[in-house]
N, C-alpha and C positions, 0 to 999 in steps of 0.2 A: 626648061629640063624638069618641070615639075613631074613628080612621080616616077622619075627613074635617077639611077645614079649617074654621076659624071663619068665620062670614059676619057681615054687618053687623047682620043680626037677632039674631045672638048676642050682639054687643057692645052692640046696643040693650037687649036685655034685662038684661044684666049691669049696665049703667049707669043702667037705669030712664029711659030716654029713647026717642024715636022713632027709626025707621030714617033719616028724614030727617034728624034732627038729628046722627047718626052720619055720614051721607054728608057733610054740611056741614063737619064737623070734619076728617074724614080727607081729604076733597078741597079744604079751604081755601076754602070758599066763604063764611065769615064769618057774621056775625049769631047768633052763640052766646056766651052768657056765659063768661067766664074760668073760673069754677070748674066749668062743665058741660064745657067743652072738656077740662079737666085729668082729669076724672072719665073721660070717654070715652076718652082716650088711655091711662090706666092699665089700663082694662078690656081695650082693644084689645091692649095689650103682654101682659097676663095670658093672654089667650085666643090669643095669637101669631097675630094676624091677618096674613095674608100679604102685608105691605105695608112699604116703608122708611118707617117712622113718623117717624124722625129726620131723614129726608131730604125729607119731603113738602112741598108748598106749604101753606102756612097763614096764618091771619091775623097780622099783625105784633103784636108784643109790644113795648111802649114802656115803657123804664124812665126815670122822670123823675127826672133828678140835679140837686139843690139845692145850690149851693156860694156860697160868699162871695166878692166881690172879685176879678172876673175878670182884674184887673191883676197880683194876686199871682203871682209865678212857679211857686210851688209849685201852685196851681191850674190855671195853664196847663198844666203838665207833667200833671197828673192828667187834665185834659179830653182831651189828646193820648192819653194811656194809654187812656182809656175808649173813645175813638172807634175805636182800632186794635183794641181787643179786641171791640167790637160788630162790626167789620168781619170779624174772625177767625170769629166765629160767625155771620155773615150768612146761612149757608145754614139756620139754625133760625129765620130771620126775627125778629131782634131788633134794635131801634134805642135809643139813648140820646139823650135830649133834655134840654138843660140849660136851668136857671132860675138866674139869679145875683140875689143881694140885695147891693146895693153899700155899703148903710149897715149897721152893727150895731144895728139896732133890731128888736124883736120884731115890729113892725107890717111891716116889710120882708120878715122871714123868714116870717111867715104868709102874706103876699100870694103869695111864690114857692110855697111848699108847697102851698097850696089851689089855684093855677093849675096846678101840675104834677100834682095829684090828679085834677083834672077831666079832664085830657088823657090820662093814662098808666095804665099796668096795674101799676105798683109804683113805689115811691119809694126813692131813694138820697140821703140827706140828711147834710149836714155842718151842724149848728146848735148854738147855745148853749142852756143851761138856762134855761127861762123858764116861769112856771106855765102861760100862754096856749099857749105853743108845745108844751109837754107835753101839754095837754089835747088839743089837735088832732092831734097825732101818735097819742095812744092811739086816739082815735075813729076815725081813718083805718086804723089797723092792724087794726080789726075786719073791714075789707073788702078791703084792699090789703095786699100784702107790703111792709113798710117795714123799710129797712136804714139803719143809722147808718153814716157813713163818717168815718174820720180821729179825730173827737170822738163819744163815745156819748152817748146819753141813756138811762141805764139804766132798766129797768123800765117801758117804755112798751107793752110787749105786742107789739112788732114781731118780725120774724123772727130779727133779731140784728145784732151790730155786726162790722163789717168794718175791720180795721185792726190796728196793733201795740199792744202794752201800753204805755201811756204812763207809767205808774208805773215799769215797768222802764227806760224810756228816761231818765226822771228819775234813777234810781239810777246807771245807767251814767255820766250826766253827773256826778253827784256823785263817783263813784269815779274818774272821769278828772280832775276839777279837784283832788281831793285828792293824787292821785299826781303831778300836774304840779307842783303848788306845794310838794310834799315837806314836810319837817321844819319849814321856816320858817313855812309856812302863810300866811295873810293873809286880809283881809276880802273878801268876795264881794259883787256887784252882781248881783241877779237880775232879769231882764226877763221878763215874760210879756204874752200879748196880752190879750184879754178874758177875765177869770179865770172867767166863767161859762161858758167851753168846758170841757167836762169834761177834755180831754186837757191843757189848761193847769194846771188844779188837780191833776191826778195826777202830772203831771211835778214839780211844785213839791214835792207831799208825798214823792215818792221820792227828789228831790235834797236836800231838808232831812234827811230821815231817814238817809242814808247820811252826810252831813257831820257830824250830831250823833253818830252812833254810831262813826265810824271816824276822822273828821278834826276833832276839836273844835279844833283851831287854826285852822280855816277858818270863821269865824263869818259869817253872812249880815248885811252891813252895812245894805242897803236893798233893798225889793222895788219895782220899777217896773212899773205896768200901761200898755203902749203902745197898746191897742186895735188892735193890728196896723196901726199907721199909721207910714210911715217919718219923716214931719216930726216927729211926737209923739215918736218913739224918739230922733231926733237931739237936740231940746230937752232931753228929760228926762234923757239920758245926760250930755249936756255939763253940765248942772247939777250932777248926782249927782257927777261926777268933780271939778268945780270945788270942791264942798263938802268932798270927801274924797279927798285924793291918796294915802291909804294903801290904796285899792282895788287888790287883788293879782289879782282874777279876775273875769271876766265870763261868766255863762250866759245866752244870749239865745234865747228859744225861738220868737218871731214873726219878722217881717220885720225889716229895718233893719241886717244885719250889714255892709254897705257902709258906711252911716253912721257906724256905732260904730268901724269899722276906720280911717276918715277921722279921727275926733276922736281916737282914741288916738295916731295919727300926729301930728296937729297940736299935742296937748299933750305930745308926747315920752314917751309911755306905752306904748310897744310892748313893754315887758317885761309887761304885764298878760296873763294867760293868759285866752283868749278861745275860749268853746265855743259852737257854735250847732246850728241845725237844718236839715235839707233840703240835699241836694247839687244846688242849681241851678247853672247856668252862672256866675253871679255868685259864688256861694259857693265853687266849684271854683277859680276865679280867686284868691280871697282866700287859699284854703289854698295854693295854689302859690307865691304871694308870701310866704307865712308870716305873714299878717296874721291868720289864724284858726289856732288850734291844733288843732281837732278838729271834725268835723261829724257828727251823728247823723242818719242818713238813712232814711226809710221807703221801701220798695220800691213805688212806685206802680204799677208793672206788675202786680205780684202782687196789690195791692189791687184795681186794676181787673178783673183776670181773675177773681178770687175773687167780687167783686160781681155780674159778668154770670153766672158760673156759678151761684151761688145763686139769682139771679133766675130763670133758666131752669129750674133743678131744681124750683123752687116750682111751676111750671106743667107739669112732667112733660117737660120738652124736654131736659133734660142729666141724664146718669146716670153721668158720669164722676166720677173722683176731684177732690176739691177741697182743693188744697195749703195748706199753713200760710203765715202772712205773718211776716215777720221784719224787723228793723232792722239797719242795719249802721253800722259807725263807720269814717269816713274821715280819715287824717291826710294830711300833704303827699305822703308817699311813695306812697300808694295811691289817690289822687283822680284 
């Protein structure tokens, strides 16, 4: 084709489709399978079809986002970040559609995942480990891009995990706890959400390993599974502290930091070192008051951006650089 511009016919030949199909893709007329559209766009770019392909009108790509408990401040901010990112890339005709499961049961998760899969071109899910959930995600990943968010479900055959390294988060929490307690050390109360969430399991492993290897004077006194419920957290922590007044440190992974801080105040145990996750407005206020010693925070804006970019890249609509995702440590002085 030296000396002349590529035509729709050239693209059709290269992609193995009709000229009409190429025309529908390039001009956004719809009624083309997602994988066919992707192949046509790739061929059009390779042949340098004289069109602004990244700015063209085309069919809307819908990313179905499956999250737990919309009342959780962390997930509220994640929703806001995803909405903003989809708005930033609206010129590429992408939308995010949200599906929430309010109860931590595999049936609720499956219902949300399957509903999203029927209506969307890809899935971004934060779900826990369960045989039936794993089986459904594996089946869906054969025909849809499936990304895991915040908490991974390893080896499902999806496109990949989007989030920070939870084991590294746990190790940092262990390092902070050991350094804050110093030579005196003390017993630690560890609070997880639902432990079948991969992120909670990995954080716990990282936390335990650092305390064992570097701070043997900081033994784990008790592990509490709160199931990401504030009321449950309050009752379990109050009971644990009443049973053991020697608790010197608390590491809380899920929700409930406000309730824990109030318990420590009411029991006259403000000396207890308290480390938590996610810089929500509530946790920021507790940090400023000195009621939390440190917060380990995921960058939700970066997670949302990477999620949308990878989804668009899967369909050939984004070719830019996809940045890393990191977590940050906040103390009273930098929150």
